[in-house]
C-alpha positions, 0 to 999 in steps of 0.5 A: 869438835868445833873451834872458837876464837877467843882473846886472852890477856897474859901479863898485859899482852893480848893473845888471840887463840883458837880453841876447842869450845870444850877447852875454853873454860880451862884456858880461861882458868889457866890464864886467870891462874897465870895472871894471879901468879904474876901479880903475886911475884911482882908484889912479893919480889923486886922483879921488874922484867916480865920475862923473869916473872913469866919464867918464875911462874912457868917454873912454879906451875910446871913443878906443881904439875909434875908433882901432881902427875907423880902423885896420880901415877902413885895412886894409880899404881896402888889402885891397880895393886888393890884391884889385883888383890880383890880379883885374886880374893874373888877367884879364891872365893869362887874356887871355895864355893865350887868345892862346896858345890861339888865335893869330890 
């Protein structure tokens, strides 16, 4: 895994980062999203302090992340149930075929 030095700007502050090359696009997308949300908060609310704006953006993004994680967990649980049901049906079908092939 190769690292790369990049510079990103968040809320008007420039940061130098070392990131894995495969993560660079994700980091840049995240920075763009953060800056868009900062702009939206500054435009729609009378918040002057960058810390307050960053806190609100952080809260919004993390709450969305948790919501998506919970939904993904529920979907994964549902898929596991479906696979268990399919495995059971395949097992029953295989047993039925064996009874047909080997009548007692």
